[in-house]
N, C-alpha and C positions, 0 to 999 in steps of 0.2 A: 286174322279173325276179328270180327267187330266186337265191341264191348258187350252188346246185348247177348250175343251167342256165348261169350265167355261167362257171363253171369248165369245163363241157363245151365251150362255144363257144370259150373261150380255148385249149383243147387241140386240138379236132378241126378248127376253122377256123384257129386261130392258127398251128399248125405248117406247113401247106402255104402259107399266106399269107407267113409269114416266109421260107420257102424260095424261093418265086417272087420275092419282093421282093429277096432277096439275089442271085438270078440276074440280075434286071433291072438292079440297081445295078451289078453287075460288068460287064455288057455296056455300060451307059451310060458308065461310067468309062473303058472301053477305047476307045469311040468318041469321047468328048468329055472327055478328062482335064482336071481343074481343079486349079489351085494350092491349097495348103492355105490356109484362111482366116487372115488376119493381124490382129493387134491383138486387144484384149479384145472379148468379145461385147457387143452393144448392146442386144439384146432377148432375154430368157431366159424360157422357160416351165418351171416346176417341175410335175411330174405326180405326184399321189398321189390315187388314186380311192376305194377301197372302205372303208378303215379310218379312221373319223373320229378315233378316238383317236390314230392315227398322225400326224394334222396337228399335234397338240400336241408329239409327239416330234420332229416336223420343225422346230419353231420355232428351235432353235439353228442348224440348217443354213441356214434362211432369213435369220437375223440375220447369220450368217457370210458368206452370199452378198452381202448388202448391203455388208459391209466389204470383201470381196474385189474386187467390181466396183461401186464406188460410182456410176459413171456409167450403169450398165445399167438399163433398164426391166425389172422383174421381174413376170411374170404367173404365175397358178396355175391349173392344170387339175384339176378334181375333180368328184366326183358332187355332186348337189344338197344332200345331207345335210351336206357340209363347209362350206357357206357361212357358217353361223352361227358356227362356231368360228374361221374365218378373220377374220370381222368382229370378234370379241371380242379376238383377239390383236393386231389392228391393224397388221400388217405389209403386208397386201395389201388394197387398197381394192376395193370392188365393181366399179369400172370396169376392174380388171385381173384379175378372176376369170372364168374360162371354165368354164361349168357344163354337165354332161351329166346328164340325168335318167334313171335306170334304171327307169322306170315303164312297162314294157311295151315290146315289141320295136320298134314303129313310132316311139314317142317317143325311145327310145334311139338308133335309127339316124338319125333326123332331127337330134337334138342332136349326135351324133358328126360328121355331115356339117357342121353349122354350126360346130362347134369347129375342124375342119380348115380350113374356109374362113377363119375369123377369124384363125387362126394364120398362114396364108399371106398374108392381107391385111396383117398386122402386120409381115411379113418377119422372122419369128423366126429368129435365127441360132444359138441354142443351146438345148438342152433338158437338164433334169436329171430323170431318171426314178427316183423313190423306190420304185416298185413292184419287188419282187424277183422276177425271172424271169417277169413277166407279159407275154404276147405282145401283148395288146391295147394296153397303154400303150407298148410298144416300137414297134408299128406307128404309133400316133398321133405319137410323136416323129419317126419317119421322114416321115410325111405332112405334118408341120408345115412341111417344107422346110428345117429347120435343118441346117446343115452340120456342126455340132458337137453330138453326142448322147452325154451321159454316162449310164451305166447299169451295172448289175451283169451280168457275163458269166460263163458256166459254165467258160470256158477248156477244160481237159482233163477236167473232170468228166463222167461219163455222166449228166448231169442234164437240165435243162430247155432245150430247143432254142429259140434265138432267132435263128438265122441269123447273118449278118454285118452286122447293122443298127446296132450300137453303135460309134461312132467313138472314144469315150473309155471304154475298158473297165476296170472296177473289179472286184476280187475281192470277193465277198460273204463277209465274215468273221463266222462265227457265234460267235466268241469276244469280240466287242465288242458293247456296247449298240447298239440300233438307231439312237439319236441320233448315235452316233459314226460308224456306217457311212454315215449320210446326209451327215455332214460330209466324208467322203472323196470323195463325188461332187462336191461343190463344189470341193475341192482338185484333182480330176481335170481340171476345166476350166482351171485355172490352171497346170498342170504342163507341162513340156516335151513337145512332140508325139511324140518318139520313145520315151518311157518306156512299158514294158508289163510288168505291168499298171500302170495309173495309180495315182496317190495314194501314192507312196513317201514318205510324210511321217509324222512323229510326231503322235499325237493328243494328247499332253500339252500342256496349256496352252490348248487350244481350249475355249471356254466352252460349258457345257450349261445355262446359266441360263435360266429361264423368266420371262415377265412376271408380275406380280401384279395381278389385277383386283380393284379395290376397289368397294364398294357405296355408292351415294349415300344420304343420309337418306331421300329420297323412295322409292327402290327398297327400302330396308329396311322402310319402312312398308307397302309393297305386300305384302311377304312376311308381315309380322306380321298384316295383314288377312286373308290367305289362311288362316293358321293359326287366327286367331280365329274365322273362319267355320266351321271344322271342330271346334275345341275351344275354347270360350269361356274356359276357365280358364287359357289360356296367357298368360304375361307375358314381358317381355323377359328376365327372369332364368331362365326355363324352359330347361333344357338339352335340346337336340335330338340324337337319334341317328338318322342316315339309313341306311336299308337299301336297297340296290339288288340285288334277287334275280335280275336279268336278265343275259343275255349275248346278243350279237347272233346272228342266224341264220347268220352266217358260220362261227362255231365254237360250236355249241350244247353241245358236250361240256365247255365251260368252266363250266357251271352247277353250283354247289353244290346238293345236293338241297333241294327246297322244305320238306320236313319238318325238315331241319336248321335252316333259317331260322326255322321256327316255334318250335323249342325254344330257339333263341338269343334271339328276341324275348321269349319267356316269361321267360327269365332276366333280361333287361334290365328288364322291367316290375316286377321285385321292388324296384327303386328307384322310389319314388313321385314323385321329382323329375324323372324322365326322360319325355320324349315321343318316341315312335318314329314316324318318317315314312317311308313307302314311296315310292320314286321310280322313274321309268322313263318311257318314251315312251307316246304314246297307244295304239299297238297292244298295249303291255304292261300297260295299265291293268286289263283283265279278270282277268289272272292275279294281279296285286297285290291286287285286290279279293277274290279267293278267299282269299288269305292273310289279309287283314284280317278278313274275316268269320269265318274259322276261329279267329283269336286272340280275337275277341269282347271287345275292350277299347276303351273310349272314348279311351284314350291311344295308340292305333295309328291313324294317319291315312294316307290314300291320296292322294298328290299326283302319282301317275304320270299323265302326259299333261295335268296341270293347270298346268304352268309352261312358259314359253318357255325357250330356252337361257340368255339373260341372267338370267332369274329363277331358274333352277337354280343359276347361279353365285352369285347373291345368297343363295339358300338355303344354299349351302355356307359362305358367309361368316357366316351366322347360326348354323350348327350347331356342335356340339362334336366329332362323329365321324361318318365315313362308313364303313360296312362293305359291301363290294361284291365281286362276282365280278370276275375279270380281264376288263375291258371298258372302253368309252369313258369312262364316268363317273369311273373311277379317274384317268384322265389329265386330264379336265376339272377335277377337284378339285385337281390339282396346280398349277393357276393361282391358287389361293387358299392361305391359311394353314391350312386345315382339316386335322385329323388324319385319315388314311385308312388303313384296314386292308383289304388286298387278298388274296383267296384265289386262289392260283395252283395249277395242276395240269398240264393238257396243254401249256401253254407255260411258258417259263422266265423268271423275273424278271430274270435276268442280261442278257437281250436286250430284253425288253419291259416291264420294270418302270417304273412312273411315276417321273418325275424330281423330284417335289416333295420338299422336306425333311421334311415331316410324314408321309411314306408309310412304312408298315410292312407286311411281307409274311409270309404263312404259306404254306409250300411244302414238300412232302414230298420231292421229288426222287427218285421211284422209278426203278428201272432202266429203265422204259419211258418216262420223262419226259425231255424234252418229246417228245410224239408228233406235234405239229403244228409245221410250220416253213415257211420259204420254199421248201424243196425239194419239198414235197408239196401246195402250194397251200392249206396249212392245212386239209387234209382228213384227219382222223384215222380210223384203222381201229378205234378204241376203241369197245367196246360196254358198258364198265363202268368208269367213271372213278373207280377206287379212290384215285387220287392226290388227289382232292378228298374222297371219302367218309372217308378216314382222318384228315382234319382235322375233329375233333369239335366239336359245338356248345359243349361244356364248355370246350374249348381256346380257341375264339374268344371266348367270354364272359369267360374269365379275362384274355385279352389286352385286350379292350375295357375291362374294369374297370381294368386297369393304365393304359391310355391316359387314361381319364377321371379317374384320380387318386384314386379312393376306392372302398371297398366300398359296396354298396347300403345305403341307410338302410331299415330295416324300418318299415312303417306302424304 
């Protein structure tokens, strides 16, 4: 299903379902009151569905969850696209991943039903919903059977209605980085039950460190072979600049213009010692190929759709620089030591900036930015992303050369 349809379902089906479930819960609690659950949770499900890059941002919260509740079994519920990055980060094994495939309505409904059944069979007693104001994930948390459900609540805002389905309510704070707000959800489960809103804690001292994924010699050779097949002149000393000209369909307004990327790559190619590699997923390969053909240079390679996710990480470890739109690859690359230059516009790096130490950001911060947020389902009204268009190819090229550490050599 496309992202727009999923947003519509979340709104038009989600609101009445949340309302009905809230009424049903209230009636059930009146008829059969239950004591508050005692002791720490034994089985916890963390929910993060749509944003694959968000799984990297969630890593500090997952690591903190392990420290906070060391005896608990932790499971993760996500869409199929998130499996690869969960595997790479190594905190949640395949046996504890609960997967929903959003590949058509029937598959989506069947997997959703299977996910609910599995959570109830596991007797999940706590959920942490990393989705901000999403009704679908809130309903999944309720249907899991968990008595403790941590999530972001609107409280008195005239915002996204979720009913009364969250037991451990946390304020969504747009003044903190997303990784920090995820940490507050973990703290909410550990806080005294009468506190409202939850997570009245300081965020200072809570680690936002990410793991570093290394490349084995065999994996490095695989990447070298892929490069050799496309450009026989490549050597281990050849410097690679990776270009990710894509952004997910969830927020297409995050794309820097294609012709800007063309001018940027033309400037990079003035250095004969550089090889430019276009990256992306298999569906993004045709667009990357159009860009490669327009540049008409043997030193521009198209590896979009030609690498697995682990191989993409190995490519990051091989390269000198990644230049990318604000999208998942910026976060994936922060699991390596690669220098990353990210172009921000409709979203703010203050909340969604990648956590890696080698990340640099270009961001105009116009009066209308950010225009996508947790409050509008990341659905921007923008029809002219000047926030990105004002970041010129010349500016990006200058920053890239600064990162690479030298001016281009002339042939």
